[in-house]
N, C-alpha and C positions, 0 to 999 in steps of 0.2 A: 414613264420612260420605258421604251421597249428594251428587250434584252440586248438587241444588237447595238442600240445607241449607248446603253449602259456599259457594255463591254468596250465600245470604242472610247468612251469617256475615261474609263479606268486605264485603258492602254495609253491614252494621251497623258493622263496624270502620272503614270509610271515613267514615261519618257521624259517628262518635265521634272521628275523627282519630287513630286508633290505628294509624298507618302501619307502625310497626315490627312489631307483632304480625301485621298483614296480610301483610307481607313474609315473616315467619318462620313462618307458620301451619303449613305442612306439617311443617317441622322440629320445631316445638314439639309437634305431635300425635304425631310418630314417637317423640320422646323420652319423652312421657308413656305411650305404649303399652308401651315397654320398661321404664320405671321404675315404672309403675303408682302414681303419687302419689295422695294423697287429693285430693278436690275442692279443698280449701282450699290445699294445697300447689301444685296446678296453677294456681289463680288467682293465687297469690302469685308464681309463676314468670313468668307472662305479664305481670303488672303491673310486675314488676321489669325485665323486658326493655323494656317501653315507656318507663318512667320513665328508665332508663339512656340510651336512645336520645334522648329529649327533652333530657336533661341535656347530652349530648355536643353536640347541635345548638345548644342555647342557648349553651354555652361557646364553640363555634366562631364563632357569630355575634357574641358579645360581644368576642372577640379581634379579629375583623375590624373591628368598629366602633371599637375602642380605638386602632387604627393603631399598634401596636407596630412599631418599626423592625427588630426581629430577634426570633428565638425564643430566649428565655432563661428558665431556670427556677432555682429555689433548689437543686435537685439538682445542677445544673451549676456552681454557684458554689463556688469553691475557698476554703473557710474556712481551710484550713491555710496557704494562701499569704497570706491577709490575716487573721491572727489578731487584729488590732485590732477587727474587727467583732464586735459583741455578737450571737453566733449565737442565744442564747436569746431576745433581743428580736426579732430578725428572724423567728424561728419564730412568736413570739406575734403579730407584726404580720400574718403571712400568714393568720392565722385571720380577720382583718378586723373585729375588735371596734372598733378605732379609727375605722373608717368609719361604723359604726352610731352612734358618738358624735360624728361630725363633727369628729374631731381630725386634726391634721396630722402629717406626718413630714418632717423635714429631714435630708438626707444630705450630710455635709461630707467633703471630701477633695480631694487634688490630682488632676490629669488621669490617666486610665488605670488607676485602682486598683479599678474595678469598680462605681462608683456607678450607672451606667446599667444594668448587669446587674441589680443589686439592685432598681432602680426597675421594670424590665420584669418581673422575677420576682414582685415584690410586686403589680404590676398584674395579672398573669395569675392570681395567687392570689385577688385581689379579684373578678375575673370569675368564677372557679370558685365563689366563695362567693355569687355572685348579685348583685354590685354593678356598676352601670354605670360604665365607666372610659374615660378618654380620655388619650392620651399625646401630648405636644407638646414640641418644643424651645422654649426661652425666646425665641430670636430669631424663630422662626416665629410664636409666640404674639403677640409684640409687633407684628410686621409685619401680622398679621391684624387686630389691634385698631386699628392706625393706619389701615389701608386702610378698615376699616369706618367709622371716624370721619370720614374724608375724604368718604366716600360717603353720610354721614348715616344709617348703619345700625349705629351703635355699640351702641345698646340691644339690638338683636337679637343682635349678636355676643357681647356680654357674657352674654346669656341662654343662648347656645349653650355657652359655656365654664362657665357656672354650673350647667348641668343635670346633668352626670355626678356620681354619688355620689363618685367619686374622680377628681381631675384631677392628672395627673403633668406637672410642668414640669421638663424636663431641661436641665442646663448653664446654670443661672442664674449670671451673674457673669463668664462667659468674655469677654463684651463689655460695656462700660459702656452704660447706658441714656441716651438723650437725655431731657431733662427731661419732655417731653410723654409719652414712652413710660413713664417712671416713674409718672406720674400715672394712666395707663391701667392699669398693673399694680396700682396701689393700688385703683382702682375694682373690679377683678376680685377682689382679695383681700377687700375690704370686702363685696362682694356674696356671697361664699361663706362669710364668717365665721360660724361656729356653725351653718351650714346644709349644708356639704359639705366633704369632706376634700381637702387638697392634699398631694401628695408632691413635694418639690422637691430636686433634686440641685444642688450648687453647689461651686465650688472656692474660695469666699470665706467666711471666718469672719464671724460676725455683726458683729464690730467693724469690718469692712471694707465693710459694705453701704452706708454713707454715700457712699463713692466709687463704688460700683456704680450707685447711683441718682442720684448727683450732687446729693444733698440730704440732709443729716443728719436733718432733721425728718421728711421724708417716709419715709426709711428706718426711722426709729424707729416711725412709725405703722404701717408694713407689718409690721415685726417684732413689734410689740405684738399684732397680730391673729394672726399665724402661730404665735407661740410661746405664746400664752395656753393653748391646749389642744394640746399637741404631744409628740412623741417625737423624739429626735435620735440619729443614728448618725454616727459619725466613722470614716472609713476611712483608714488610714495605710499606708505601705509603698511598694514599688516598683511601677511601671507594668507591667501585664500585657504591653503591647505591647513595652516595652523588654526585658522578660524573654524574650519570644519571639525578639527580634532577637539578644539575647545568647546564647541557646541555639543560634541558627543561626550564631554566630560573626561576626555583623555589628557587634557592639559589644564593647568590653572589659569586664572585670569592674568592678563599682562600687568606687571607692576607699574604704578604711576611713578613717573620720574619727578624727583624733588627739585625745586628751583635752587 
């Protein structure tokens, strides 16, 4: 390839925003010279290179926007340690069809059993499937909405949390809501109802949500919308953190319960 042609090809690649192919042009040409692919196979190869690079960039950006607090994947989740988890359902949720249908996922279980891990992992899977995702703790969410209301910007803030295709709210119920906060949460749930998915982790079963929100009627209205189109996961068993402390000899073995 002459220098003039090479420069022209690079210019065209730049205008078409095929950055990955431009970066790998010499390597791709060298591979083609050795393998002698057909024209179609060569075109297929460079397009796959570009599509793969754009996909990786899109996922990296989506993960950054989602604000996950840690790197967690389904491959890292120990289903053997938590056999109560419906692994088949989790794998199905990872495909993301529930997001396309604006359905919700509620993950119940005591502290430390892996609810947040599952939420982050499913959130990452959603990003990889092409869905906009945002992760927030329940306390931070309510503080953000309350601050926006005080500043007269509640509509904008509700719009911000309503925009992602998947909104993950972690650790709902660990602290009881003030009555005004409960009403703000209801507004958000109502705004996303049948328009966007929510994935909520909580240590409180639905029968206890009246106490969480400080209002049985309001709790029922929230649950009515969340559960209408939803999947539920229940995680039981020992806390991962307690398990690690026990392995390190910092705690004794759990006592067996007598019948």
